[in-house]
Each structure stands twice: as structure tokens, then as C-alpha cells.
C-alpha positions as CSV (number, residue, x, y, z in Angstrom):
1,M,101.7,87.0,91.1
2,A,101.0,88.8,94.1
3,R,97.7,88.4,96.8
4,T,96.7,92.3,95.9
5,V,92.9,93.8,96.7
6,R,90.4,95.1,94.9
7,F,87.2,95.7,94.6
8,H,84.7,95.5,91.3
9,E,81.8,97.2,92.3
10,I,81.2,100.7,95.0
11,G,80.3,99.4,99.2
12,G,80.6,98.3,102.0
13,P,83.5,96.1,103.3
14,E,82.8,92.7,101.3
15,V,83.2,94.0,98.0
16,L,87.0,93.9,99.0
17,R,88.2,90.8,96.9
18,L,91.7,89.0,97.5
19,E,92.9,88.3,94.2
20,D,96.2,87.2,92.5
21,L,97.2,89.9,90.3
22,D,101.2,90.0,88.5
23,P,102.4,93.9,90.3
24,G,104.6,95.0,87.0
25,E,108.1,96.0,86.5
26,P,108.4,99.4,87.6
27,G,108.2,102.4,84.4
28,P,110.0,105.9,84.7
29,G,110.2,107.4,87.9
30,E,108.8,103.8,89.5
31,V,110.0,101.6,92.1
32,R,108.3,98.3,93.1
33,I,108.1,97.1,96.8
34,R,107.9,94.1,98.8
35,V,104.4,95.3,100.8
36,D,105.4,94.1,104.4
37,A,102.7,95.8,106.4
38,I,99.9,98.3,105.2
39,G,98.0,101.4,107.0
40,V,94.7,101.4,107.1
41,N,92.5,104.3,107.0
42,R,89.3,106.4,107.2
43,A,89.9,107.8,103.1
44,E,90.2,103.8,102.3
45,A,87.1,103.2,103.2
46,L,85.7,106.5,101.3
47,F,87.0,105.8,98.1
48,R,85.4,102.3,98.2
49,S,81.8,103.5,99.9
50,G,81.9,106.5,96.9
51,R,82.3,109.0,99.3
52,Y,85.7,110.3,99.5
53,I,86.6,113.7,97.7
54,E,87.7,112.0,94.7
55,P,85.2,109.6,92.7
56,V,86.5,105.7,91.9
57,K,87.1,106.4,88.0
58,Q,87.4,102.9,87.0
59,L,86.1,99.5,88.3
60,P,88.0,96.9,89.5
61,A,89.8,99.3,91.4
62,R,92.8,98.9,93.9
63,L,93.1,100.5,97.5
64,G,95.8,101.8,99.6
65,N,98.9,104.6,99.6
66,E,100.2,103.8,103.1
67,A,102.7,101.2,103.5
68,A,106.0,99.7,105.1
69,G,107.7,97.0,103.0
70,V,111.8,96.8,100.8
71,V,112.5,97.5,97.1
72,E,112.3,95.0,95.0
73,A,113.1,97.0,91.6
74,V,113.8,100.6,90.5
75,G,112.8,102.2,87.3
76,P,114.5,104.3,84.7
77,E,114.5,107.9,86.4
78,V,114.7,107.4,90.1
79,T,117.7,107.7,91.6
80,G,117.9,107.9,95.8
81,F,117.2,103.8,96.1
82,E,118.0,100.6,95.7
83,K,116.8,97.0,95.6
84,G,117.1,95.8,99.6
85,Q,116.1,98.9,101.4
86,A,113.6,99.5,103.6
87,V,110.7,102.1,103.1
88,S,107.7,103.8,103.8
89,V,105.3,104.5,101.0
90,V,103.2,108.1,102.1
91,P,99.9,108.7,100.9
92,S,100.6,111.4,98.0
93,F,98.9,109.7,95.2
94,S,95.5,108.5,93.9
95,H,93.6,105.4,94.9
96,N,92.5,105.6,91.7
97,D,96.5,105.6,90.3
98,Y,98.4,103.1,92.2
99,G,97.3,100.9,95.6
100,V,99.5,99.4,98.4
101,Y,96.7,96.8,99.6
102,A,98.8,94.0,97.9
103,E,101.8,91.6,98.4
104,Q,104.2,93.9,96.1
105,A,103.5,97.4,94.6
106,V,104.2,99.9,91.9
107,V,104.1,102.8,93.4
108,P,105.8,106.7,92.4
109,A,109.3,107.1,93.9
110,G,108.1,110.3,95.1
111,A,105.7,108.7,97.9
112,L,109.0,106.7,99.2
113,L,110.6,107.7,102.6
114,P,113.8,105.6,103.6
115,R,112.4,104.0,106.9
116,P,115.1,105.0,109.7
117,D,117.2,102.5,111.6
118,G,115.5,100.3,113.7
119,T,112.1,101.1,113.1
120,D,109.7,97.9,112.1
121,A,107.0,97.4,109.5
122,V,104.7,97.6,111.2
123,T,105.6,100.9,112.5
124,G,106.8,102.0,109.0
125,A,103.0,101.7,107.7
126,S,101.4,103.7,111.1
127,V,103.7,106.6,111.8
128,W,103.6,108.5,108.8
129,M,99.7,109.6,107.6
130,P,99.1,110.6,111.7
131,Y,102.2,112.9,111.6
132,L,102.6,114.3,108.5
133,T,98.3,115.6,109.0
134,A,99.6,116.7,112.6
135,Y,102.2,118.8,111.8
136,G,101.4,119.9,108.6
137,A,98.2,121.2,109.8
138,M,99.6,122.4,112.9
139,V,103.5,123.6,111.6
140,E,103.3,124.7,107.9
141,V,99.9,125.4,107.5
142,G,98.7,126.8,110.3
143,G,101.4,128.0,112.2
144,A,101.4,127.1,115.9
145,R,103.0,129.0,118.5
146,A,104.1,127.1,122.3
147,G,101.2,128.2,124.2
148,D,98.9,127.9,121.6
149,V,95.8,125.7,122.6
150,A,94.7,123.3,120.3
151,V,91.6,121.3,120.7
152,L,91.0,117.8,118.6
153,N,87.8,115.2,118.4
154,A,88.1,111.8,116.9
155,A,90.8,112.2,119.6
156,S,91.1,108.2,119.6
157,S,92.3,108.1,116.2
158,S,95.7,107.0,114.6
159,V,95.7,110.7,113.6
160,G,93.9,112.7,117.1
161,L,96.4,110.7,118.9
162,A,99.5,112.0,116.8
163,T,98.2,115.5,117.1
164,I,98.1,115.2,120.8
165,H,101.7,113.9,120.6
166,T,102.6,116.6,118.3
167,A,101.5,119.2,119.9
168,R,103.3,118.5,123.4
169,R,106.2,118.7,122.0
170,L,105.5,122.2,119.9
171,G,105.0,123.5,123.4
172,V,100.5,124.1,122.3
173,T,98.0,122.7,124.7
174,P,95.8,119.7,123.0
175,I,92.5,119.1,124.3
176,A,91.1,116.2,123.4
177,V,87.4,115.4,122.9
178,T,85.7,111.7,122.8
179,R,82.0,110.6,123.0
180,T,82.2,108.5,125.9
181,R,83.9,108.0,129.0
182,A,85.7,104.9,128.3
183,K,89.0,106.6,126.7
184,R,88.8,109.6,128.7
185,Q,92.4,107.4,130.6
186,R,94.2,106.2,127.8
187,L,93.5,109.8,126.1
188,L,95.2,111.2,129.0
189,D,97.9,108.8,129.5
190,E,98.9,109.6,125.8
191,G,99.4,113.3,126.8
192,A,95.9,115.2,126.2
193,A,96.0,118.2,128.9
194,E,92.8,117.3,128.9
195,V,89.6,115.8,128.1
196,I,86.2,116.6,126.7
197,V,83.4,114.3,127.5
198,S,81.3,115.7,125.0
199,D,77.9,112.9,125.8
200,E,78.1,114.6,129.5
201,E,79.1,118.1,128.3
202,N,78.9,120.7,125.4
203,V,82.2,120.8,124.3
204,A,82.2,124.5,123.0
205,D,81.7,125.0,126.4
206,G,84.1,122.9,128.0
207,V,86.8,124.5,125.8
208,L,85.0,128.0,126.9
209,R,85.4,126.9,130.6
210,L,89.1,125.6,130.4
211,T,91.3,128.5,128.4
212,G,88.9,131.1,130.0
213,G,86.4,131.8,128.3
214,K,88.9,132.9,126.0
215,G,88.7,130.1,123.4
216,A,91.6,127.1,121.4
217,E,93.2,129.7,118.6
218,Y,92.5,125.9,117.2
219,V,90.1,123.7,116.3
220,F,90.6,120.6,114.4
221,D,87.5,119.1,113.3
222,A,87.3,115.3,112.1
223,V,83.9,114.4,111.9
224,A,82.2,118.4,110.0
225,G,78.8,118.1,109.0
226,P,75.8,120.6,111.5
227,G,78.4,120.1,114.0
228,V,80.9,123.0,112.9
229,T,78.2,125.5,114.1
230,E,78.6,124.6,117.7
231,L,82.2,123.4,117.4
232,A,83.5,126.9,116.1
233,R,82.5,128.4,119.4
234,A,85.0,126.7,121.1
235,V,87.4,129.1,118.4
236,A,89.6,132.2,120.1
237,A,89.3,135.1,118.0
238,D,91.1,135.0,114.5
239,G,91.5,131.8,115.8
240,T,91.9,128.2,112.8
241,L,89.3,125.3,112.6
242,F,90.2,122.8,110.4
243,L,88.1,120.8,108.7
244,W,90.4,117.4,108.3
245,G,88.2,114.3,108.5
246,A,83.8,114.2,107.0
247,Q,83.1,111.5,109.2
248,S,79.0,112.7,109.9
249,G,78.8,112.2,106.2
250,Q,76.8,115.5,106.1
251,P,77.1,118.5,104.2
252,T,79.0,121.4,106.2
253,P,78.0,124.9,107.1
254,Y,79.9,127.8,107.5
255,P,79.6,128.9,110.9
256,G,80.0,132.7,110.5
257,F,77.0,134.4,110.0
258,D,74.8,132.9,113.0
259,L,77.7,133.5,115.2
260,G,77.3,136.8,114.8
261,M,80.6,137.0,112.1
262,P,83.3,136.1,114.6
263,A,86.8,137.4,113.5
264,L,86.9,133.0,112.7
265,N,89.4,130.7,110.1
266,M,87.5,127.8,108.2
267,R,89.6,126.1,106.5
268,T,89.5,122.1,104.8
269,Y,93.2,120.6,104.8
270,T,94.5,117.2,104.3
271,M,97.6,116.0,104.7
272,L,98.1,116.0,100.8
273,E,99.3,119.3,101.2
274,V,102.4,118.6,103.1
275,T,103.0,115.0,100.1
276,R,102.9,116.4,97.3
277,D,104.9,119.3,98.2
278,P,108.6,118.1,98.0
279,Q,110.0,120.9,100.2
280,R,107.2,120.1,103.0
281,L,107.5,117.4,103.0
282,R,111.1,117.3,103.2
283,R,110.9,119.9,106.7
284,A,108.1,117.1,107.8
285,A,110.2,114.1,107.5
286,A,113.0,115.8,109.1
287,F,110.5,116.5,111.9
288,I,109.0,113.4,112.7
289,T,112.2,111.0,112.1
290,S,113.4,113.5,115.0
291,G,110.5,112.7,117.5
292,L,111.0,108.9,116.4
293,R,114.7,108.8,117.3
294,D,114.0,110.4,121.1
295,G,111.0,108.8,121.8
296,A,108.2,112.2,121.2
297,F,106.5,110.0,118.8
298,R,105.2,106.9,118.1
299,S,103.5,104.4,116.3
300,V,99.8,103.6,118.5
301,V,98.4,100.5,117.0
302,D,95.0,99.0,118.0
303,R,95.0,95.9,116.1
304,L,97.0,94.1,112.9
305,F,95.1,92.4,110.7
306,P,96.6,89.3,107.9
307,L,95.5,90.1,103.7
308,E,93.3,87.8,103.5
309,D,91.3,89.6,106.5
310,I,90.8,92.8,104.5
311,V,87.1,92.8,104.7
312,Q,87.5,92.1,109.0
313,A,90.0,95.1,109.0
314,H,88.0,97.6,107.2
315,R,84.7,96.8,109.2
316,H,86.8,97.1,112.8
317,L,87.5,100.4,111.4
318,E,84.0,101.4,110.8
319,S,83.4,100.0,114.0
320,N,84.7,103.3,115.1
321,T,85.4,101.0,118.1
322,Q,89.7,101.5,117.6
323,F,92.3,103.0,120.0
324,G,94.7,103.8,117.4
325,K,95.8,102.7,114.6
326,I,94.6,99.4,112.3
327,V,97.8,97.7,110.4
328,V,97.8,94.9,107.7
329,V,100.4,92.6,107.8
330,T,100.8,90.4,104.6
331,G,103.5,87.9,106.5
332,P,103.2,85.6,109.4
333,R,102.8,88.3,112.1
């Protein structure tokens, strides 16, 4: 039996329960792992509360699709993995199908990546979702080039920090947006070229000021909602506004008509566009592993929680006070 997190009703963090369940044996194309660390992501809070891009299909439901651990058993038709191997689970499957909030979990082999030598479980559970998101949008989809400018809000999130690091790796200039001045210096320390404090300055005006009126080739919006109309003013001609989060929880308009129909590209994006494409995932893994090895990329962990404190971990996530990644560990810290 393994301690496993499930929820029996839609709701806030308090609906999460820790239960003893048999993880079962892996079937064809599956692997069972001992879970050592779990990356906590915004998508899980949205799924748990019934506000995610896909609904909860059946209750009780499991949760989580990013983790690190060790292979315990390999199912039929699986190659490339063996018992005792250190691995990371990357988000590529539905929460309706599998869940890694547990001491042991069965996952699809296609969601596993070998953990690079010297990468501990906490790092292995906290780098992939952020850097896969940043790499996929900037390189695979956006085609970012050295000299471009990228603006990102929710900059102190794990994805925001990974975007800053990835931009630096590519020669792209990252402009970070944060609501208050409290996190400004830390964002500069992480590599942001400039930081716009949205409580003190209009974001679009700030971007235009910093770019000599040109705007940014890329704007990465984790908030969405009505604010996209104003944020779109920060996009350079023929630039792209990526919607990769919906923290506002409000309907998102298309702002092109309100702004006089500029040459504005606007698209939604999730890192599933990378993790569900084997060739893109292969390229992304090579890029991110290279950055981890030479120190350009690293895990920025805000706080560790034990598995039994999963409710508190989700409450901390929803407080929006964190700087970096929240990680849950299943064993001694």
C-alpha cells in the first residue's frame, strides 16, 4: 500500500485527502516508480477546483503529473528503462488518467526522462515543467532569436523564472513584470534585464518606454482575462502574445479590433505541445539538460512540504506569495 492523494469532491485545498492505496502493477507501456519528490503546479489547483482546461471525469480523482523517483517495475512493451533507474516524470498525460501525488505511482513510459547524473529528486521534480514550457513557446513555437525582447508577467513563478533563464540562454532580452516592488531585486538577480512593477507603472507604457516605442517580439501572459487588451499594446508589429495561463479566471477577449487591428499574433499555448510530441520532447530534453549541466538552468525552489501537508502546499500555491517552485517530498527532508 502507498500513501496517495485523492479528492472525492470538487473544491478548495481542503478536499485533498491522503489515503492508503495499492498502486498496482504497470500494464503495457507503463512503469511503476517510487515517488521521491513531486512538483506542484497551478494546473493541479485548477483541476481540483473544476476550473482546468479539462473537467474531472470521475470522482474520487488523483492528481499530479510532474515528479522524480526511481523505477520499481517495468510493464510489457517498455524499452529504455530498468528497475533502479532514477527518472523524472514530465507532464504529458491527463490528471484523469494518472496521478503522481503518491509514494508510488504507475505512469506511462512516454512521460519518463532519465535523470541526469548529479540531479537530485527535488531538482528532477521541479525543472521540467517550467523549462519545457519556456523552451517550447520560445524555440519550438515562437522561433525566438538573439536580440528579440520577451515580456513575461507572473515573473516570480517557476515558469516565469525558467523563461528568464531560457531567454538569457538564447540571447533574448527578458523584461519581467511583477505586481509589487518586493520581488524586484530577486528578479534582477535571476537575470531579468528590466523589471516593471505593475502597481507603479502601466505595463504597456513601461515596455514601450524600454523598447524605444517598438514593443516586444514576445509577450507571455500567465494571467489572461480583460487585461490582455492593454497588454497587447506592448507587442511589437507582427509580434506574438502567448496566453499560457489563466490566473485571472475571467473571459479573455481578442484585443485586435479594439487596438485598431495591428499585426498582432495571439495564441494559446501549453507545454503539452512539446511533451506529447516525441521529437519536440527529445530536442527540449537535450536543450534543458545542457543548461542544467553548465549551470545556466537550475531549480528555484520556494518551499518543501511533506506529503502529509499537501493541503498546506496547495494553500501556499494559491496565496501567490511564492518565488519559484513548490515541491512535495514523500520521505525525510
